[in-house]
Each structure stands twice: as C-alpha cells, then as structure tokens.
N, C-alpha and C positions, 0 to 999 in steps of 0.2 A: 502494500500499500504505498501511495505516495501522499502525503499531506502537505498542504501550503495554507499560508495565511496572507494577507495583504495589508501593509501600512506604510505609514509615513514615521520619522524618527519619534514623534511625540507618542506614538504607541509601541515604542520598543520594550518597555517594561512590562507592558500586557503580553505582547508576543512571547517574552521569555517566559512568563508563568504559564502562558499555555502550553509553548514548545516542551517546558520541563514535565508538564503533567501528561503529555503525549507520550513522551519518551519513557515516563515512570511505568504506564501500563503497555507500552507497545515499543521496547528498545529497538527493535528491528526495522520500524518503520521509518523512512524518509521524511525528512520536514525541511521544505523550503520556504525561505523568507522572500516574499515578493515585496519588495522595496521601490517606492516613488519619491524620493528625496536624495540629498546629499547625506553621505555617512559622518555622523561623529568623529572627530579627529583620532580618538583613541578606539575606535571600532576595530576589535579583531576577532574575526571569525571562530578561530582556534580557541577563544574563550566564551563563546556564545553555545547555547543549546540547539542552535540551527545547523543542518548538515551542509547548508547550500544556502546562498543569496542570489535571488534572480532579479536585476534591476529593470527599469522600465525600457531603457536604452536597449536591452537585450531581447526583447519581445519581438523586434522585427516589424514594428509597425511603420509603414511610410511617413515621413515628414513627423516623426513621434512629437518634436517639440512643438509644432502648430498644433496638433492634436492635443496634446496635453493641455496647452495653454487654455484651450475652451471649457476646462472642466475645474469646478471648485474642489477642494480637498476630498470629500467625501464622494463626489462622482469620480474622479480620478482614482482612488483607492478602489472602488466597485468596478469601474471600467475596464481595468487592467484584471480583472479577475478572469474574463472570459478568454482574452487573448493568451492569457498565461497558461489557463487549463489545456487550450488547445496545442500549444508550445510544448506542455510537459507530456500531454497525452501521446506524442510523437516519439516519446524515448524510449530506448529498447528494454524490454523486461518490466516495463511500467502497465500494469493490465487494469487498474484500479486507481482511481485518484479520489482526494477528498479534501474538500475547502472547509475550514473552520475559521470564523472569525477571531480576531484577535483579542476580544474582552470575552473570550470563553475560556472556562477551564474544565478539564476531565476530571472527575471523582471516581471513576470507574472503567473498566474495558470496554472499547468499542468494536470486541471481535464480532459481537451479534451482527453489527451494522454491515462489517467486512463479509460475514457469511450470506447476508441479505444479496449481496451482488452477483452471488452464485446463482440466484434465480430471479433476479431483477437486475435492470440495467441503467436505472438511475433512481437515487433515492433523495426525497425532499420532506422536510419537517413544516408542517402547517404552524402558525402561531397559536392556533385555538383548536382544541379538542373537544370544547364544552361550549354549549350555549348558555349566555349571561342572561341573567333574569332583571337585574338591577339597571336602571336606566344609565347610570354614572359609568357603570360597567359596560353596557351596550356603547356608549359614546367612547370610553377610552380604548376599548379593546376590539369589538366587532367592527365598530366604524372606520377606526385607526387599520385594522387590518384591510377593509376594503379601499382605503387610500393607499396604502403602503405596499401592499401586497399581502395575498392569502397565505404565501410560504415564507417563510422566514431565510432567506440566503446567507445567514450566517453559518449556514451548514448545506452542503450538498456532496453526494458521492455519486460516482458514475462509472461504469466500466469504460475502457479505451476502445472499444469495439462496437460495431452494430449500432443499435439505438443510443448507447451511452456517449458515443461520439459524435453522432448526429446530433443529440442534444447539445454537447459542447459546441460543436461548430455554429450552431444556430444561434446559441446563446452569445456566443463570442461575437459573431456577426453583428446582432442586435446592440450589444454593448458598445462596440465601436462606434457605431452610428447615433445611437440614441441612449446614452447612460447620462440621465438628467433627473434633476430634483424638480420636477415639474408638475406637481399634483393635479393642479386646474386642467391641464392637459393630457391627464393620463399616465403620467409617467413618474415612478419614484425610482432612481439609479437602476439597479440591476433586478429588484425584486418583482416589479408589476409584470414584466415579460413572463415570469415563470407562472404565472396565473394561467397562460396558455398551454402551458407544458402539458399536463395531462391530457389535453385533449389531442396534442399531437404526436405524443409517445406513448404507446400501449405498453411500454416496458417498463414506465415509471410507476414507482411504489411509493406510497404515502406513508410514511414512518409514524406510527401510532404509540410506539413507545413511550410511555410519561416520563421517563427518565431522560430523553432526547429534549434539548434545546427548552430547558426549564427557565423562565423568565418571568418578570412583574407581569407580563401582559397574560400569563397564565396561571400564576403560582396561587391564587385563590382556589384552584381548582386541582392544585397538585402539591398537598400540604408534605413539609419536609419534615424528616424525622431521622434518627440515628439508632443503627443496631447496638447491640449489646458489645460488639468487637470494633465500634467505631465507623461503621460503614454508612454513608449517608445514602437514605431511600426517601424516594419521592411516590406517594402513594402506594406505598407498601411494595415498590421494586427499585432496584439500583437506581441513585441520581448517577446518570451516566456524564452528561456535560450541562452545566448551567452557564446562562449567557447574562454578563453583567452589563447590560445594556444602558447607556446613558450613565456610566459611572462618573464621568468627569464634570459633567454638568450638575450633578445632584438631582436631576430629576429622576434618576433612578432609584435613589433612596427615598425620594418623596412618594414614587409609586409603590414601594416595597411597603412603608409606611403604611400606605392607604390600602393596600390588599393583602397585606401578610403581617399586620400589627400584632397579631396573637402566635406568630410563628417565629418562636425564640431560635429556633435552628437555623432558619433563613437569615436573621439577623448575626447570628454567629459567623455563618458563611460568608456574609460581606465584610464584616471585621477583619475575618482572618483574610480575606482575599487584598482587602486595603492594604494589611501590614506586609502581604507578599510583594505588592506594588511598589511600595515603598523600599523594600531590600533590593528591588530591581533597578532603582533609579526613579520611580515617579516624583514629578515635580522637580526633576534636574534640569538647570537651567539649560544645560547642552542640548536638551531634546523639546525646547520650546518653538523653535521657528521651523517653518516649511520653506524648502527652498523654492520651490516652484509658486510659491504664493507671493511672489514679489518681482518685480521687474530686475535687471541686472544690477542697477543703482540702488536697490534695497527699497525702492518705493512699491507699497502695497498695490496689488492689481484690484481695481474695482470689479465687482462680480457683473456689473453691465458691460464693461469693457471685454470681459471674456465671452458674454453672451453674443456681443455684436460681431467680435471677431471669428466665433464658432459659425456664425450664420452668413457670413460674407467671405464667398471666394476671392473677391476682388482684392481684400484686405490680406488674406492669406498668400495671394500670389505677389501681393506688394511687399509684404513683411513676413517672409518666410520663417524669421525666428522672431516671434513677438516680444521675447523677454529682453533682447536686444535693445541698448541706449545707443547703439552706434547709428548715427543717422545717413539716411533717413530711416527713423523709427517708429512703430506702432505707438509708442509713447507720446512721442511729440504730435503725432497725427491725432491722436486721441485726446491731448489737452488741446490742441488748436479748435478742434470741432467741437469740442465740449464747452470752449470759452465763447465761441461763436453762435452757440445755441442750435447748431445744425442738427445734432443728435437728438433734439426733442422736437423736430420737425417731422409728425407722422405721415404726411402726405406725400410721401415721394411717388414717382410715376409708377413704380413696380407695386407699391400698395395700392395705388386706384386700380390698376389691372386685376390685382388680385381681388379686391372688393367688388369688381363690376361683374365679377362672375355670374351674380345673381341678375344683372343688368345687361342683357344681350346687346342693347343698342351702344350703350357707352363703351362696353367691351370691344364692339367692332370700331367704334370710333377711335379708342386708344390703341388697337391693335394697327390700325390705320398709320395712326401716328407715329407708332413705332416704326413701323416699316419704311416710313418716308424719312425719319431720321437716320434708319440704317443705309438708306441709299446716298443721303447727303454727308453723314459725319462718319460712315464705316462703323464696324462692331464696336471698336475702342470708344467711338464717340458715343454709341449708343449705351454702352456700359455706364459711361461717365454720368451720362444724362438720368439713366435709370437710378442710380445710387446718389444723384446729388439734387436730384430735381424738387421743386416744392412751388 
C-alpha cells in the first residue's frame, strides 16, 4: 500500500503525527509527502517519518507555476491530490493507493480497508451515516454535507488498475481544471466531484465502518469509549482514524463542545493530539508562511488577482510566471488596472455576449460587431477589445 498526504509547511507538524501513526500500525507501507511550498531551511528527510517527498514541480503539470497561481492554499493542496495519485499509480509494484488528510491520526490498523480493495476498486467515506433530527444538526451537518460534498475526501483508497485507475484519472482531470472553493456555483475543491463517483463507477464501495473518519460532523452518533486495555472504540468498534478538522481555527473544538460535550474520551483525544502537535513543531514560526501565497517581492496575492488570472488566457500568455516582479509583471498590471478602476467594470464586450444568449437579436448584433472588429483589427485587436471594452 502506498499512502500519501498533501500539505504546505504550516501542516508539517500534523503530517508528522499522521505519518508516525501510519507507520506504527503499518511499518511496511510507503508514506509519501505531497508538498506545495518551499522547504524549511533545516528540513532533513532522513530525520522525518516520511519515506519520500513529492513536490508540485515534480507532478509534470504544464506551466505549473501559472496553474498554481490560480489557486488559494486549500484549493492548491486539494488540486494536486488528483495529479499526484495519477503519477504515483504508475509506479511499479504499486497496486493500491490511499490518501489521508494531514489532520488525521490513526488509532488502529487499516488492514480491513486494504482487504476491501481486494473485492472493490474504490473506497470513499461519507461524512454522515445517520440522519439528523435536531434542526441545528441538520444545518450544521446535513446541509453542510450538501454544500461541501457527501463524501469526505480526507480519505480515499483505490486500486491502480481497472475502475480504480479510471477513477483516479477522472478525478485528476477534474481537479486540474476545476478545483475551486466556489459553493454558490456547485464546487467545493475536490469533494463535490466525488458526489458523482458512485454513479460513474460500479466498483466503488461506500465504507460504513463507524471507526473510519470520525469527526465533529458525525461524533454525536459515534460515541467514543476506551477498552480495558486502552484501545479507543467508537460505537463499540475500533476507532480506526479520527479527523481533527478545523483544529487550528478553533472551530473544531467549538463543534466538539456542541456535539460531544458529554464525551470525555473525545476531549481526551483532542487534548492528546494537541500535545503531539506541539512536540512536532506546531506554532513554530518557521512553518508560518506559504511560499506561493505571495509575489516574489513578498507582497501578498489577493484572491481576486488569482481568480482573474485563472479566468483569462490572455493574462496567462502575457505573464507566464505571475509570481515574478521582473517587468513587465502581472503585479504591475494588476496594480495599474486596480488603481484605474478597470477591474470593476463588468460590462465588457465578452460579458455582454455571454449575457445576450437569452436575447438572440442582441447576440446577433454583437456577433456581427465582433466579426467586423476581427476583419478590421485582426485577432489580437479583437482580443484586446474583448478584454478592455467598456
């Protein structure tokens, strides 16, 4: 089994806790760290619990810097999961692959999941296995799952042949193009895509083991306990892995207090996890920044600048390295356009054409106008008009 997780350096402490827990129960499994950041100056793989580090530069993505620029940090760490799985699946002797989020810790063996892949080709875990009754729980958990995705992609496993490989390739292709946090338009990073997966892949198995992917969104229905020999249990089965989602923001603890206030074992679990993170470097200043969160001069990249660059191929052509501040630079262009107010003008010719789809007469008029401009100014002139027209 090959296991991997995806992080930037701020999640190194979490990835260390995860990797150590995986190696504790499965010392023969290969653990790969998928990394989208610059490495801390003192990073030494020989001193880490990871077998290998795979960087974003090694994924074989064309124009990877321009591609990466279009993603915020969570979007990028999830977008690379698909291409990485596709790359890792091609390796000799890798017949099964498993992804685990860095803010997860194993508490018992995952051998049962590995065995499931002998009879099934893809494994996913749903956020919820139980219907909610309380209105607040419906809003917090069921509606949230409808927004963010039925299945939690903090975990997936697949064979590297047959439908397993088909799933990996499909998912990778979607994440390369459409890994966005855009709930109003039906997307939430890598998760919403997998709502479609059970319809597309008959070999997919929904894991209903209550010990898998326990988290605050389902803990009210999965009471934690501990056996006499100290083994953590959930609903009287072994706790296989717990997902400490939203640990850093504090929202995870808030939800724990809301839905597991009477579960002392759950609070013990979080307290112990926090101490392990501190031991691995949590809150260390060396891990605070994100290399791809700023231009080369250190200036933070606005989310709007990423979105615009991602949407406009003319900008990608003009500025193939959008992080660079060597002139002509995307940063200078962004500053100039922002200061002039051009970026706030919604009525571009292109926008009018799109909006006119429901108005055939207007669409025909604008199409004729575009053809006239093409004849008069050529393709480059037309593109300039489309992107700057107001």
